SEZA-527985 format. One record per atom (N, C-alpha, C): chain; x, y, z; residue in one letter. Coordinates in steps of 0.001 Angstrom, whole numbers, plus 500000, padded with zeros to 6 digits. Example, Ala and Ser with C-alpha at 12.3 -4.5 7.8 and 13.67 -1.06 7.14 Angstrom:
{site 'A',{513190,494310,507800},'A'}
{site 'A',{512300,495500,507800},'A'}
{site 'A',{513200,496700,507800},'A'}
{site 'A',{512850,497750,507080},'S'}
{site 'A',{513670,498940,507140},'S'}
{site 'A',{512900,500030,507870},'S'}
END
This chain:
{site 'A',{727595,229707,515849},'M'}
{site 'A',{727214,231066,515557},'M'}
{site 'A',{727125,231225,514048},'M'}
{site 'A',{725982,231728,513596},'S'}
{site 'A',{725871,232022,512170},'S'}
{site 'A',{724874,233133,511945},'S'}
{site 'A',{725295,234104,511194},'L'}
{site 'A',{724396,235182,510810},'L'}
{site 'A',{723593,234667,509634},'L'}
{site 'A',{722291,234477,509830},'I'}
{site 'A',{721466,233941,508756},'I'}
{site 'A',{721211,235005,507707},'I'}
{site 'A',{720618,236092,508114},'S'}
{site 'A',{720305,237104,507121},'S'}
{site 'A',{719839,238374,507790},'S'}
{site 'A',{719784,239397,507036},'H'}
{site 'A',{719059,240591,507436},'H'}
{site 'A',{718032,240797,506348},'H'}
{site 'A',{716896,241275,506711},'K'}
{site 'A',{715834,241497,505743},'K'}
{site 'A',{715206,242833,506057},'K'}
{site 'A',{714661,243461,505066},'Y'}
{site 'A',{713827,244596,505364},'Y'}
{site 'A',{712503,244375,504668},'Y'}
{site 'A',{711469,244663,505391},'V'}
{site 'A',{710116,244421,504930},'V'}
{site 'A',{709397,245752,504908},'V'}
{site 'A',{708751,246038,503838},'F'}
{site 'A',{708010,247276,503715},'F'}
{site 'A',{706541,246935,503592},'F'}
{site 'A',{705740,247448,504509},'A'}
{site 'A',{704327,247110,504517},'A'}
{site 'A',{703476,248359,504554},'A'}
{site 'A',{702333,248258,503936},'S'}
{site 'A',{701364,249347,503937},'S'}
{site 'A',{700021,248749,504312},'S'}
{site 'A',{699513,249118,505471},'G'}
{site 'A',{698234,248564,505903},'G'}
{site 'A',{698270,247062,506063},'G'}
{site 'A',{699418,246496,506396},'G'}
{site 'A',{699539,245067,506616},'G'}
{site 'A',{699851,244277,505362},'G'}
{site 'A',{699826,244890,504192},'A'}
{site 'A',{700104,244182,502944},'A'}
{site 'A',{701544,244424,502511},'A'}
{site 'A',{702207,243383,502059},'L'}
{site 'A',{703568,243517,501568},'L'}
{site 'A',{703547,244340,500289},'L'}
{site 'A',{704394,245348,500239},'V'}
{site 'A',{704388,246252,499093},'V'}
{site 'A',{705380,245812,498030},'V'}
{site 'A',{706573,245436,498398},'G'}
{site 'A',{707553,245001,497405},'G'}
{site 'A',{708898,245615,497648},'G'}
{site 'A',{709641,245740,496584},'A'}
{site 'A',{711012,246228,496667},'A'}
{site 'A',{711050,247697,497060},'A'}
{site 'A',{712172,248110,497629},'L'}
{site 'A',{712336,249487,498078},'L'}
{site 'A',{712114,250473,496944},'L'}
{site 'A',{712638,250190,495763},'S'}
{site 'A',{712464,251124,494651},'S'}
{site 'A',{710993,251260,494287},'S'}
{site 'A',{710248,250156,494327},'D'}
{site 'A',{708806,250215,494066},'D'}
{site 'A',{708117,251039,495136},'D'}
{site 'A',{708534,250836,496383},'W'}
{site 'A',{707911,251549,497501},'W'}
{site 'A',{708100,253045,497352},'W'}
{site 'A',{709333,253479,497111},'N'}
{site 'A',{709612,254902,496995},'N'}
{site 'A',{708848,255534,495845},'N'}
{site 'A',{708725,254834,494749},'A'}
{site 'A',{708060,255391,493582},'A'}
{site 'A',{706566,255592,493804},'A'}
{site 'A',{705945,254726,494619},'T'}
{site 'A',{704487,254788,494756},'T'}
{site 'A',{703998,255341,496079},'T'}
{site 'A',{704856,255396,497113},'H'}
{site 'A',{704378,255762,498443},'H'}
{site 'A',{705173,256858,499130},'H'}
{site 'A',{706077,257508,498444},'S'}
{site 'A',{706972,258442,499126},'S'}
{site 'A',{706250,259641,499731},'S'}
{site 'A',{705067,259998,499260},'A'}
{site 'A',{704363,261153,499793},'A'}
{site 'A',{703503,260823,501005},'A'}
{site 'A',{703333,259553,501314},'L'}
{site 'A',{702469,259146,502415},'L'}
{site 'A',{703292,258814,503650},'L'}
{site 'A',{702814,259172,504874},'P'}
{site 'A',{703530,258718,506074},'P'}
{site 'A',{703305,257213,506222},'P'}
{site 'A',{704389,256478,506347},'Q'}
{site 'A',{704301,255021,506404},'Q'}
{site 'A',{705233,254480,507477},'Q'}
{site 'A',{704856,253344,508049},'Q'}
{site 'A',{705742,252662,508984},'Q'}
{site 'A',{706357,251473,508267},'Q'}
{site 'A',{707658,251326,508418},'H'}
{site 'A',{708408,250244,507806},'H'}
{site 'A',{709086,249459,508926},'H'}
{site 'A',{709507,248262,508606},'V'}
{site 'A',{710162,247422,509595},'V'}
{site 'A',{711471,246901,509024},'V'}
{site 'A',{712546,247086,509774},'I'}
{site 'A',{713826,246469,509443},'I'}
{site 'A',{713938,245244,510340},'I'}
{site 'A',{714151,244083,509754},'V'}
{site 'A',{714230,242839,510516},'V'}
{site 'A',{715606,242224,510336},'V'}
{site 'A',{716258,241913,511466},'W'}
{site 'A',{717508,241176,511453},'W'}
{site 'A',{717278,239835,512121},'W'}
{site 'A',{717783,238750,511528},'S'}
{site 'A',{717667,237407,512104},'S'}
{site 'A',{719058,236843,512343},'S'}
{site 'A',{719231,236252,513507},'Y'}
{site 'A',{720502,235632,513876},'Y'}
{site 'A',{720192,234222,514324},'Y'}
{site 'A',{720605,233223,513553},'G'}
{site 'A',{720270,231831,513845},'G'}
{site 'A',{721273,231153,514749},'G'}
{site 'A',{720795,230165,515491},'G'}
{site 'A',{721663,229376,516357},'G'}
{site 'A',{721883,230023,517706},'G'}
{site 'A',{722854,229456,518444},'G'}
{site 'A',{723195,229983,519759},'G'}
{site 'A',{723791,231378,519651},'G'}
{site 'A',{723445,232240,520592},'L'}
{site 'A',{723874,233630,520531},'L'}
{site 'A',{725241,233835,521168},'L'}
{site 'A',{725992,234751,520587},'T'}
{site 'A',{727254,235217,521147},'T'}
{site 'A',{727254,236738,521052},'T'}
{site 'A',{728100,237360,521834},'T'}
{site 'A',{728170,238820,521801},'T'}
{site 'A',{729075,239275,520659},'T'}
{site 'A',{728847,240495,520234},'G'}
{site 'A',{729713,241072,519211},'G'}
{site 'A',{729125,242329,518614},'G'}
{site 'A',{729998,243149,518080},'A'}
{site 'A',{729577,244370,517389},'A'}
{site 'A',{729313,244052,515919},'A'}
{site 'A',{728443,244830,515315},'N'}
{site 'A',{728126,244686,513897},'N'}
{site 'A',{727750,243247,513534},'N'}
{site 'A',{726794,242705,514255},'M'}
{site 'A',{726341,241328,514031},'M'}
{site 'A',{725321,241249,512899},'M'}
{site 'A',{725119,242349,512199},'S'}
{site 'A',{724138,242395,511122},'S'}
{site 'A',{724715,243102,509918},'S'}
{site 'A',{723983,243035,508848},'A'}
{site 'A',{724313,243841,507678},'A'}
{site 'A',{723852,245272,507926},'A'}
{site 'A',{724416,246209,507189},'E'}
{site 'A',{723975,247600,507259},'E'}
{site 'A',{722702,247764,506439},'E'}
{site 'A',{721737,248487,506996},'V'}
{site 'A',{720523,248831,506263},'V'}
{site 'A',{720476,250352,506190},'V'}
{site 'A',{720506,250879,504985},'R'}
{site 'A',{720519,252331,504780},'R'}
{site 'A',{719116,252877,504605},'R'}
{site 'A',{718900,254056,505157},'A'}
{site 'A',{717601,254730,505053},'A'}
{site 'A',{717510,255446,503710},'A'}
{site 'A',{716467,255166,502926},'P'}
{site 'A',{716343,255830,501633},'P'}
{site 'A',{715896,257288,501747},'P'}
{site 'A',{715202,257625,502836},'I'}
{site 'A',{714772,258999,503103},'I'}
{site 'A',{714808,259222,504609},'I'}
{site 'A',{714687,260454,505044},'S'}
{site 'A',{714688,260792,506468},'S'}
{site 'A',{713437,260258,507147},'S'}
{site 'A',{713547,259977,508441},'G'}
{site 'A',{712395,259484,509174},'G'}
{site 'A',{712642,259472,510672},'G'}
{site 'A',{711807,258713,511386},'S'}
{site 'A',{711927,258616,512837},'S'}
{site 'A',{711769,257169,513286},'S'}
{site 'A',{712320,256887,514461},'I'}
{site 'A',{712277,255547,515047},'I'}
{site 'A',{711075,255470,515974},'I'}
{site 'A',{710265,254418,515819},'A'}
{site 'A',{709045,254283,516609},'A'}
{site 'A',{709144,253221,517703},'A'}
{site 'A',{709742,252079,517403},'R'}
{site 'A',{709743,250959,518354},'R'}
{site 'A',{710781,249935,517922},'R'}
{site 'A',{711266,249155,518874},'A'}
{site 'A',{712149,248035,518577},'A'}
{site 'A',{711665,246823,519357},'A'}
{site 'A',{711637,245674,518702},'D'}
{site 'A',{711213,244409,519315},'D'}
{site 'A',{712297,243362,519139},'D'}
{site 'A',{712343,242412,520052},'A'}
{site 'A',{713252,241276,519931},'A'}
{site 'A',{712522,240023,520370},'A'}
{site 'A',{712851,238904,519743},'S'}
{site 'A',{712312,237615,520175},'S'}
{site 'A',{713373,236546,519952},'S'}
{site 'A',{713310,235518,520789},'V'}
{site 'A',{714203,234375,520670},'V'}
{site 'A',{713381,233097,520774},'V'}
{site 'A',{713876,232034,520171},'K'}
{site 'A',{713180,230749,520296},'K'}
{site 'A',{713550,230056,521598},'K'}
{site 'A',{714802,230222,522026},'T'}
{site 'A',{715242,229668,523299},'T'}
{site 'A',{715564,230828,524231},'T'}
{site 'A',{714879,230882,525363},'A'}
{site 'A',{715059,231976,526315},'A'}
{site 'A',{716447,231933,526952},'A'}
{site 'A',{716995,233097,527273},'P'}
{site 'A',{718247,233128,528017},'P'}
{site 'A',{717985,232789,529487},'P'}
{site 'A',{719015,232320,530177},'S'}
{site 'A',{718881,232128,531622},'S'}
{site 'A',{720051,232807,532319},'S'}
{site 'A',{719827,233201,533551},'G'}
{site 'A',{720864,233857,534346},'G'}
{site 'A',{720925,235353,534149},'G'}
{site 'A',{720847,235805,532933},'S'}
{site 'A',{720833,237239,532628},'S'}
{site 'A',{720134,237457,531289},'S'}
{site 'A',{719824,238692,531020},'A'}
{site 'A',{719082,239053,529811},'A'}
{site 'A',{719978,239083,528578},'A'}
{site 'A',{719349,238981,527419},'I'}
{site 'A',{720000,239294,526151},'I'}
{site 'A',{719823,240802,525958},'I'}
{site 'A',{720900,241491,525645},'I'}
{site 'A',{720821,242934,525410},'I'}
{site 'A',{721364,243231,524017},'I'}
{site 'A',{720549,243912,523228},'C'}
{site 'A',{720927,244297,521866},'C'}
{site 'A',{721044,245811,521785},'C'}
{site 'A',{721946,246251,520961},'D'}
{site 'A',{722117,247682,520721},'D'}
{site 'A',{721949,247913,519226},'D'}
{site 'A',{721154,248880,518876},'I'}
{site 'A',{720975,249258,517480},'I'}
{site 'A',{721736,250557,517273},'I'}
{site 'A',{722540,250567,516237},'N'}
{site 'A',{723379,251730,515954},'N'}
{site 'A',{722887,252451,514708},'N'}
{site 'A',{722982,253752,514762},'L'}
{site 'A',{722691,254610,513622},'L'}
{site 'A',{723998,255293,513241},'L'}
{site 'A',{724491,254981,512055},'A'}
{site 'A',{725769,255535,511583},'A'}
{site 'A',{726892,255294,512587},'A'}
{site 'A',{726882,254108,513208},'G'}
{site 'A',{727950,253722,514119},'G'}
{site 'A',{727790,254132,515569},'G'}
{site 'A',{726709,254855,515904},'T'}
{site 'A',{726479,255308,517279},'T'}
{site 'A',{725164,254743,517789},'T'}
{site 'A',{725173,254266,519020},'S'}
{site 'A',{723973,253681,519629},'S'}
{site 'A',{722798,254657,519617},'S'}
{site 'A',{721612,254152,519340},'I'}
{site 'A',{720421,255003,519438},'I'}
{site 'A',{720022,255191,520900},'I'}
{site 'A',{720746,254529,521812},'W'}
{site 'A',{720618,254733,523260},'W'}
{site 'A',{721964,255248,523782},'W'}
{site 'A',{722540,256241,523104},'N'}
{site 'A',{723903,256666,523407},'N'}
{site 'A',{724073,257275,524794},'N'}
{site 'A',{723037,257847,525411},'T'}
{site 'A',{723183,258400,526759},'T'}
{site 'A',{722474,257582,527822},'T'}
{site 'A',{721589,256706,527445},'S'}
{site 'A',{720868,255876,528439},'S'}
{site 'A',{720927,254408,528021},'S'}
{site 'A',{722116,253843,528161},'Q'}
{site 'A',{722362,252458,527765},'Q'}
{site 'A',{721464,251456,528487},'Q'}
{site 'A',{720948,251812,529648},'G'}
{site 'A',{720048,250928,530382},'G'}
{site 'A',{718712,250711,529690},'G'}
{site 'A',{718417,251502,528681},'N'}
{site 'A',{717157,251368,527951},'N'}
{site 'A',{717279,250544,526675},'N'}
{site 'A',{718444,249942,526424},'R'}
{site 'A',{718640,249155,525197},'R'}
{site 'A',{717615,248027,525096},'R'}
{site 'A',{717428,247551,523889},'L'}
{site 'A',{716508,246451,523606},'L'}
{site 'A',{716986,245191,524318},'L'}
{site 'A',{716092,244555,525094},'S'}
{site 'A',{716511,243362,525829},'S'}
{site 'A',{715401,242323,525873},'S'}
{site 'A',{715841,241091,526083},'V'}
{site 'A',{714948,239970,526364},'V'}
{site 'A',{715368,239456,527737},'V'}
{site 'A',{714501,239598,528711},'S'}
{site 'A',{714822,239217,530090},'S'}
{site 'A',{715104,237727,530207},'S'}
{site 'A',{715875,237366,531244},'A'}
{site 'A',{716135,235956,531523},'A'}
{site 'A',{714815,235214,531657},'A'}
{site 'A',{714735,234055,531053},'L'}
{site 'A',{713581,233148,531043},'L'}
{site 'A',{712408,233657,530209},'L'}
{site 'A',{712600,234767,529483},'A'}
{site 'A',{711559,235298,528594},'A'}
{site 'A',{711972,235053,527144},'A'}
{site 'A',{711032,235238,526233},'T'}
{site 'A',{711339,235059,524817},'T'}
{site 'A',{711068,236305,523970},'T'}
{site 'A',{710543,237368,524574},'V'}
{site 'A',{710283,238599,523820},'V'}
{site 'A',{710657,239823,524652},'V'}
{site 'A',{710952,240904,523947},'G'}
{site 'A',{711211,242181,524587},'G'}
{site 'A',{710885,243298,523613},'G'}
{site 'A',{710603,244476,524150},'S'}
{site 'A',{710235,245611,523314},'S'}
{site 'A',{710631,246905,524008},'S'}
{site 'A',{710929,247929,523229},'V'}
{site 'A',{711267,249233,523783},'V'}
{site 'A',{710754,250321,522842},'V'}
{site 'A',{710309,251430,523446},'Q'}
{site 'A',{709831,252559,522658},'Q'}
{site 'A',{710524,253861,523059},'Q'}
{site 'A',{711603,253755,523829},'Y'}
{site 'A',{712361,254947,524233},'Y'}
{site 'A',{713728,254915,523551},'Y'}
{site 'A',{714108,256021,522935},'F'}
{site 'A',{715384,256120,522234},'F'}
{site 'A',{715980,257498,522489},'F'}
{site 'A',{717283,257571,522652},'D'}
{site 'A',{717947,258868,522764},'D'}
{site 'A',{717992,259550,521400},'D'}
{site 'A',{718237,258773,520371},'T'}
{site 'A',{718230,259274,518998},'T'}
{site 'A',{716941,258786,518354},'T'}
{site 'A',{716083,259722,517967},'K'}
{site 'A',{714767,259344,517443},'K'}
{site 'A',{714613,259588,515952},'K'}
{site 'A',{715490,260365,515364},'T'}
{site 'A',{715360,260679,513944},'T'}
{site 'A',{716633,260283,513197},'T'}
{site 'A',{716498,260102,511895},'F'}
{site 'A',{717631,259738,511055},'F'}
{site 'A',{717486,260422,509705},'F'}
{site 'A',{718596,260537,508999},'G'}
{site 'A',{718602,261213,507712},'G'}
{site 'A',{718783,260265,506545},'G'}
{site 'A',{718543,260772,505381},'T'}
{site 'A',{718721,260009,504151},'T'}
{site 'A',{720150,259477,504059},'T'}
{site 'A',{720273,258190,503787},'G'}
{site 'A',{721581,257576,503614},'G'}
{site 'A',{722238,257083,504884},'G'}
{site 'A',{721710,257444,506058},'Q'}
{site 'A',{722286,256908,507294},'Q'}
{site 'A',{721969,255415,507383},'Q'}
{site 'A',{722812,254685,508097},'Y'}
{site 'A',{722636,253236,508137},'Y'}
{site 'A',{722443,252730,509566},'Y'}
{site 'A',{721706,251634,509677},'F'}
{site 'A',{721446,250954,510946},'F'}
{site 'A',{722215,249641,510978},'F'}
{site 'A',{722744,249290,512151},'T'}
{site 'A',{723351,247984,512390},'T'}
{site 'A',{722937,247490,513768},'T'}
{site 'A',{723185,246217,514029},'L'}
{site 'A',{722804,245583,515288},'L'}
{site 'A',{724026,244991,515978},'L'}
{site 'A',{724166,245278,517283},'D'}
{site 'A',{725169,244639,518137},'D'}
{site 'A',{724435,243736,519120},'D'}
{site 'A',{725060,242635,519495},'I'}
{site 'A',{724570,241825,520617},'I'}
{site 'A',{725554,242075,521750},'I'}
{site 'A',{725128,242869,522733},'D'}
{site 'A',{726021,243296,523807},'D'}
{site 'A',{726102,242303,524960},'D'}
{site 'A',{725040,241524,525172},'Q'}
{site 'A',{725023,240568,526285},'Q'}
{site 'A',{724116,239409,525915},'Q'}
{site 'A',{724500,238215,526355},'V'}
{site 'A',{723658,237027,526212},'V'}
{site 'A',{723444,236431,527599},'V'}
{site 'A',{722568,235464,527691},'G'}
{site 'A',{722322,234829,528982},'G'}
{site 'A',{723597,234256,529579},'G'}
{site 'A',{723742,234343,530901},'S'}
{site 'A',{724950,233833,531562},'S'}
{site 'A',{724887,232326,531777},'S'}
{site 'A',{723673,231754,531773},'G'}
{site 'A',{723509,230302,531799},'G'}
{site 'A',{723322,229848,530364},'G'}
{site 'A',{722063,229712,529952},'A'}
{site 'A',{721759,229489,528538},'A'}
{site 'A',{721832,230841,527846},'A'}
{site 'A',{722609,230910,526773},'A'}
{site 'A',{722812,232180,526071},'A'}
{site 'A',{721539,232676,525393},'A'}
{site 'A',{720677,231754,524971},'G'}
{site 'A',{719524,232084,524142},'G'}
{site 'A',{719870,231751,522702},'G'}
{site 'A',{718856,231573,521870},'S'}
{site 'A',{719133,231237,520472},'S'}
{site 'A',{718067,231778,519540},'S'}
{site 'A',{718452,231853,518281},'N'}
{site 'A',{717566,232245,517187},'N'}
{site 'A',{716890,233591,517455},'N'}
{site 'A',{717695,234630,517439},'L'}
{site 'A',{717242,235986,517719},'L'}
{site 'A',{716677,236644,516466},'L'}
{site 'A',{715529,237279,516609},'T'}
{site 'A',{714969,238125,515561},'T'}
{site 'A',{714697,239486,516171},'T'}
{site 'A',{715190,240527,515535},'T'}
{site 'A',{714928,241884,516004},'T'}
{site 'A',{714195,242649,514909},'T'}
{site 'A',{713326,243538,515333},'A'}
{site 'A',{712571,244365,514397},'A'}
{site 'A',{712647,245811,514849},'A'}
{site 'A',{713034,246684,513936},'L'}
{site 'A',{713089,248126,514199},'L'}
{site 'A',{712006,248779,513350},'L'}
{site 'A',{711042,249399,514010},'Y'}
{site 'A',{709928,250056,513330},'Y'}
{site 'A',{710298,251513,513100},'Y'}
{site 'A',{710288,251911,511855},'I'}
{site 'A',{710634,253279,511501},'I'}
{site 'A',{709500,253902,510700},'I'}
{site 'A',{709363,255213,510832},'T'}
{site 'A',{708303,255931,510149},'T'}
{site 'A',{708917,256954,509219},'T'}
{site 'A',{708434,256947,508000},'Y'}
{site 'A',{708840,257953,507030},'Y'}
{site 'A',{707712,258960,506902},'Y'}
{site 'A',{708069,260250,506851},'P'}
{site 'A',{707012,261272,506737},'P'}
{site 'A',{706314,261237,505379},'P'}
END
């Protein structure tokens, strides 16, 4: 088990824009979609706070979450939970959490109980379940957020 890194990527029209400070200075008035990416290398294990905290520089909304693995889980799905300020964004409907089904390598969700966030709130990632046979490996998750 090793946490490789967390990254955040800011893109405008498919082009990499640069550092967060550069982004805010030049694009804060435009509605933009950003992506927070967490990568977890190696075999997966369960645990809370399996990522670094990523803080929101301004208020916005959550649009979509994706997950992919290089090695598919078997027996059961991989289930990830994304937290906003320590609380699941699926706090009332845990069955809708981001998952990668057994024998699959990708998953996506566009339903969230918590859809908006404020300036300074932070996101983290939990791995709540791994495959019961093969756990799965090399997880990458992406949280798509929109700033007004």
